[in-house]
PDB file as gemmi writes it, atoms N, CA and C in Angstrom:
CRYST1    1.000    1.000    1.000  90.00  90.00  90.00 P 1                      
ATOM      1  N   MET A   1       3.066   4.892   3.545  1.00  0.00           N  
ATOM      2  CA  MET A   1       1.599   3.880   4.013  1.00  0.00           C  
ATOM      3  C   MET A   1       2.059   2.343   4.482  1.00  0.00           C  
ATOM      4  N   THR A   2       1.434   1.663   6.636  1.00  0.00           N  
ATOM      5  CA  THR A   2       2.198   0.760   6.144  1.00  0.00           C  
ATOM      6  C   THR A   2       0.448  -0.190   6.797  1.00  0.00           C  
ATOM      7  N   PHE A   3       0.277  -1.425   6.911  1.00  0.00           N  
ATOM      8  CA  PHE A   3       0.380  -1.993   6.760  1.00  0.00           C  
ATOM      9  C   PHE A   3       0.117  -3.692   7.842  1.00  0.00           C  
ATOM     10  N   SER A   4      -0.697  -3.945   8.908  1.00  0.00           N  
ATOM     11  CA  SER A   4       0.398  -5.273   9.808  1.00  0.00           C  
ATOM     12  C   SER A   4      -1.389  -6.040   9.479  1.00  0.00           C  
ATOM     13  N   SER A   5      -0.697  -7.433  10.173  1.00  0.00           N  
ATOM     14  CA  SER A   5      -2.107  -8.915  10.043  1.00  0.00           C  
ATOM     15  C   SER A   5      -2.765  -8.896  11.336  1.00  0.00           C  
ATOM     16  N   PRO A   6      -3.669  -8.916  11.790  1.00  0.00           N  
ATOM     17  CA  PRO A   6      -4.367  -8.227  12.729  1.00  0.00           C  
ATOM     18  C   PRO A   6      -3.006  -9.480  14.399  1.00  0.00           C  
ATOM     19  N   ASP A   7      -2.609  -9.881  14.146  1.00  0.00           N  
ATOM     20  CA  ASP A   7      -1.670 -11.202  15.406  1.00  0.00           C  
ATOM     21  C   ASP A   7      -0.162 -10.584  15.451  1.00  0.00           C  
ATOM     22  N   GLY A   8       0.110  -9.577  14.136  1.00  0.00           N  
ATOM     23  CA  GLY A   8       0.486  -8.235  13.757  1.00  0.00           C  
ATOM     24  C   GLY A   8       2.495  -9.226  12.885  1.00  0.00           C  
ATOM     25  N   ARG A   9       2.489 -10.301  12.531  1.00  0.00           N  
ATOM     26  CA  ARG A   9       3.328 -10.919  12.558  1.00  0.00           C  
ATOM     27  C   ARG A   9       3.606 -10.580  10.738  1.00  0.00           C  
ATOM     28  N   LEU A  10       2.445 -10.391   9.973  1.00  0.00           N  
ATOM     29  CA  LEU A  10       3.296  -9.426   8.884  1.00  0.00           C  
ATOM     30  C   LEU A  10       2.639  -8.540   8.837  1.00  0.00           C  
ATOM     31  N   GLN A  11       3.949  -7.278   8.388  1.00  0.00           N  
ATOM     32  CA  GLN A  11       4.083  -5.959   8.346  1.00  0.00           C  
ATOM     33  C   GLN A  11       4.409  -5.648   6.319  1.00  0.00           C  
ATOM     34  N   PHE A  12       3.987  -4.748   6.507  1.00  0.00           N  
ATOM     35  CA  PHE A  12       3.947  -4.426   5.363  1.00  0.00           C  
ATOM     36  C   PHE A  12       3.775  -2.966   4.611  1.00  0.00           C  
ATOM     37  N   ALA A  13       5.436  -2.340   4.577  1.00  0.00           N  
ATOM     38  CA  ALA A  13       5.251  -0.783   4.928  1.00  0.00           C  
ATOM     39  C   ALA A  13       5.527   0.000   2.439  1.00  0.00           C  
ATOM     40  N   VAL A  14       5.303   0.883   2.778  1.00  0.00           N  
ATOM     41  CA  VAL A  14       5.647   1.169   0.844  1.00  0.00           C  
ATOM     42  C   VAL A  14       5.384   2.866   1.205  1.00  0.00           C  
ATOM     43  N   SER A  15       6.259   3.568   1.099  1.00  0.00           N  
ATOM     44  CA  SER A  15       6.931   4.998   0.901  1.00  0.00           C  
ATOM     45  C   SER A  15       6.368   5.781  -1.033  1.00  0.00           C  
ATOM     46  N   THR A  16       5.886   6.739  -1.382  1.00  0.00           N  
ATOM     47  CA  THR A  16       5.768   6.937  -2.725  1.00  0.00           C  
ATOM     48  C   THR A  16       6.487   8.591  -2.674  1.00  0.00           C  
ATOM     49  N   THR A  17       6.898   8.783  -3.991  1.00  0.00           N  
ATOM     50  CA  THR A  17       7.434  10.019  -4.297  1.00  0.00           C  
ATOM     51  C   THR A  17       6.948  10.732  -5.811  1.00  0.00           C  
ATOM     52  N   HIS A  18       6.119  11.547  -5.177  1.00  0.00           N  
ATOM     53  CA  HIS A  18       5.576  12.124  -6.741  1.00  0.00           C  
ATOM     54  C   HIS A  18       6.246  13.824  -6.327  1.00  0.00           C  
ATOM     55  N   LYS A  19       5.643  13.707  -8.295  1.00  0.00           N  
ATOM     56  CA  LYS A  19       6.014  15.411  -8.322  1.00  0.00           C  
ATOM     57  C   LYS A  19       4.554  16.258  -8.942  1.00  0.00           C  
ATOM     58  N   ILE A  20       3.566  15.970  -8.012  1.00  0.00           N  
ATOM     59  CA  ILE A  20       2.307  16.742  -8.426  1.00  0.00           C  
ATOM     60  C   ILE A  20       1.687  16.495  -6.994  1.00  0.00           C  
ATOM     61  N   PRO A  21       0.778  17.259  -7.352  1.00  0.00           N  
ATOM     62  CA  PRO A  21       0.225  18.233  -6.005  1.00  0.00           C  
ATOM     63  C   PRO A  21      -0.655  16.888  -4.988  1.00  0.00           C  
ATOM     64  N   LYS A  22      -0.454  16.604  -3.684  1.00  0.00           N  
ATOM     65  CA  LYS A  22      -0.591  15.589  -2.879  1.00  0.00           C  
ATOM     66  C   LYS A  22      -1.907  15.327  -2.887  1.00  0.00           C  
ATOM     67  N   HIS A  23      -3.021  15.961  -3.401  1.00  0.00           N  
ATOM     68  CA  HIS A  23      -4.428  15.420  -3.569  1.00  0.00           C  
ATOM     69  C   HIS A  23      -4.045  14.631  -4.392  1.00  0.00           C  
ATOM     70  N   ASP A  24      -3.689  14.519  -5.354  1.00  0.00           N  
ATOM     71  CA  ASP A  24      -3.934  14.188  -6.836  1.00  0.00           C  
ATOM     72  C   ASP A  24      -2.734  12.690  -6.565  1.00  0.00           C  
ATOM     73  N   ALA A  25      -2.013  13.017  -6.278  1.00  0.00           N  
ATOM     74  CA  ALA A  25      -1.038  11.566  -6.096  1.00  0.00           C  
ATOM     75  C   ALA A  25      -1.257  10.248  -5.292  1.00  0.00           C  
ATOM     76  N   ILE A  26      -2.305  11.223  -3.862  1.00  0.00           N  
ATOM     77  CA  ILE A  26      -2.752  10.253  -2.980  1.00  0.00           C  
ATOM     78  C   ILE A  26      -4.083   9.444  -4.182  1.00  0.00           C  
ATOM     79  N   THR A  27      -4.877   9.985  -4.891  1.00  0.00           N  
ATOM     80  CA  THR A  27      -5.770   8.690  -5.548  1.00  0.00           C  
ATOM     81  C   THR A  27      -5.424   7.894  -6.750  1.00  0.00           C  
ATOM     82  N   ALA A  28      -4.564   9.063  -7.341  1.00  0.00           N  
ATOM     83  CA  ALA A  28      -3.118   7.780  -8.329  1.00  0.00           C  
ATOM     84  C   ALA A  28      -2.942   6.388  -7.931  1.00  0.00           C  
ATOM     85  N   VAL A  29      -2.234   7.002  -6.897  1.00  0.00           N  
ATOM     86  CA  VAL A  29      -1.380   5.510  -6.456  1.00  0.00           C  
ATOM     87  C   VAL A  29      -2.078   4.530  -5.765  1.00  0.00           C  
ATOM     88  N   SER A  30      -3.124   5.191  -4.904  1.00  0.00           N  
ATOM     89  CA  SER A  30      -4.064   4.498  -3.869  1.00  0.00           C  
ATOM     90  C   SER A  30      -4.704   2.383  -4.528  1.00  0.00           C  
ATOM     91  N   PRO A  31      -4.453   2.297  -5.625  1.00  0.00           N  
ATOM     92  CA  PRO A  31      -5.073   1.358  -6.049  1.00  0.00           C  
ATOM     93  C   PRO A  31      -4.121   0.898  -6.327  1.00  0.00           C  
ATOM     94  N   ASP A  32      -3.097   1.234  -6.744  1.00  0.00           N  
ATOM     95  CA  ASP A  32      -1.864   0.251  -6.460  1.00  0.00           C  
ATOM     96  C   ASP A  32      -0.858   0.394  -5.513  1.00  0.00           C  
ATOM     97  N   ILE A  33      -0.922   1.099  -4.137  1.00  0.00           N  
ATOM     98  CA  ILE A  33      -0.925   0.057  -3.537  1.00  0.00           C  
ATOM     99  C   ILE A  33      -2.398  -0.904  -2.926  1.00  0.00           C  
ATOM    100  N   ASN A  34      -3.071  -0.406  -2.518  1.00  0.00           N  
ATOM    101  CA  ASN A  34      -4.149  -1.602  -2.671  1.00  0.00           C  
ATOM    102  C   ASN A  34      -3.654  -2.712  -3.150  1.00  0.00           C  
ATOM    103  N   LYS A  35      -3.311  -2.454  -4.139  1.00  0.00           N  
ATOM    104  CA  LYS A  35      -3.068  -4.282  -4.969  1.00  0.00           C  
ATOM    105  C   LYS A  35      -1.523  -4.674  -4.504  1.00  0.00           C  
ATOM    106  N   ALA A  36      -0.962  -4.228  -3.855  1.00  0.00           N  
ATOM    107  CA  ALA A  36       0.281  -4.645  -3.483  1.00  0.00           C  
ATOM    108  C   ALA A  36       0.164  -4.575  -2.299  1.00  0.00           C  
ATOM    109  N   ALA A  37      -0.619  -4.280  -1.020  1.00  0.00           N  
ATOM    110  CA  ALA A  37      -0.494  -4.691   0.357  1.00  0.00           C  
ATOM    111  C   ALA A  37      -1.940  -6.790  -0.131  1.00  0.00           C  
ATOM    112  N   GLU A  38      -2.749  -6.050  -0.760  1.00  0.00           N  
ATOM    113  CA  GLU A  38      -3.687  -7.785  -0.893  1.00  0.00           C  
ATOM    114  C   GLU A  38      -2.042  -8.723  -1.589  1.00  0.00           C  
ATOM    115  N   ALA A  39      -1.342  -8.168  -2.470  1.00  0.00           N  
ATOM    116  CA  ALA A  39      -0.023  -9.685  -3.029  1.00  0.00           C  
ATOM    117  C   ALA A  39       0.482  -9.575  -1.815  1.00  0.00           C  
ATOM    118  N   ALA A  40       1.007  -8.376  -0.945  1.00  0.00           N  
ATOM    119  CA  ALA A  40       1.547  -9.050   0.104  1.00  0.00           C  
ATOM    120  C   ALA A  40       0.650  -9.645   1.044  1.00  0.00           C  
ATOM    121  N   PHE A  41      -0.987  -9.864   1.654  1.00  0.00           N  
ATOM    122  CA  PHE A  41      -1.140 -10.386   2.729  1.00  0.00           C  
ATOM    123  C   PHE A  41      -1.269 -11.646   2.302  1.00  0.00           C  
ATOM    124  N   ARG A  42      -2.166 -11.629   0.827  1.00  0.00           N  
ATOM    125  CA  ARG A  42      -2.953 -13.029   0.044  1.00  0.00           C  
ATOM    126  C   ARG A  42      -2.745 -13.347  -0.821  1.00  0.00           C  
ATOM    127  N   PRO A  43      -1.224 -14.091  -1.167  1.00  0.00           N  
ATOM    128  CA  PRO A  43      -0.331 -14.197  -1.643  1.00  0.00           C  
ATOM    129  C   PRO A  43      -1.369 -15.196  -3.149  1.00  0.00           C  
ATOM    130  N   ASP A  44      -1.920 -16.000  -2.691  1.00  0.00           N  
ATOM    131  CA  ASP A  44      -2.487 -16.369  -3.112  1.00  0.00           C  
ATOM    132  C   ASP A  44      -3.896 -16.013  -4.237  1.00  0.00           C  
ATOM    133  N   THR A  45      -4.436 -14.701  -3.646  1.00  0.00           N  
ATOM    134  CA  THR A  45      -5.284 -14.353  -4.795  1.00  0.00           C  
ATOM    135  C   THR A  45      -4.853 -13.441  -6.469  1.00  0.00           C  
TER     136      THR A  45                                                      
END                                                                             
């Protein structure tokens, strides 16, 4: 999954590997990926 700021100056990419069915993996890691992206784009929050 990749994220970038509107101006493209900041970019964040993350990759995960799981041994569980894909639909379960996405549900399981989505909150953590979102938290990581928020930390990258808004480190002061």
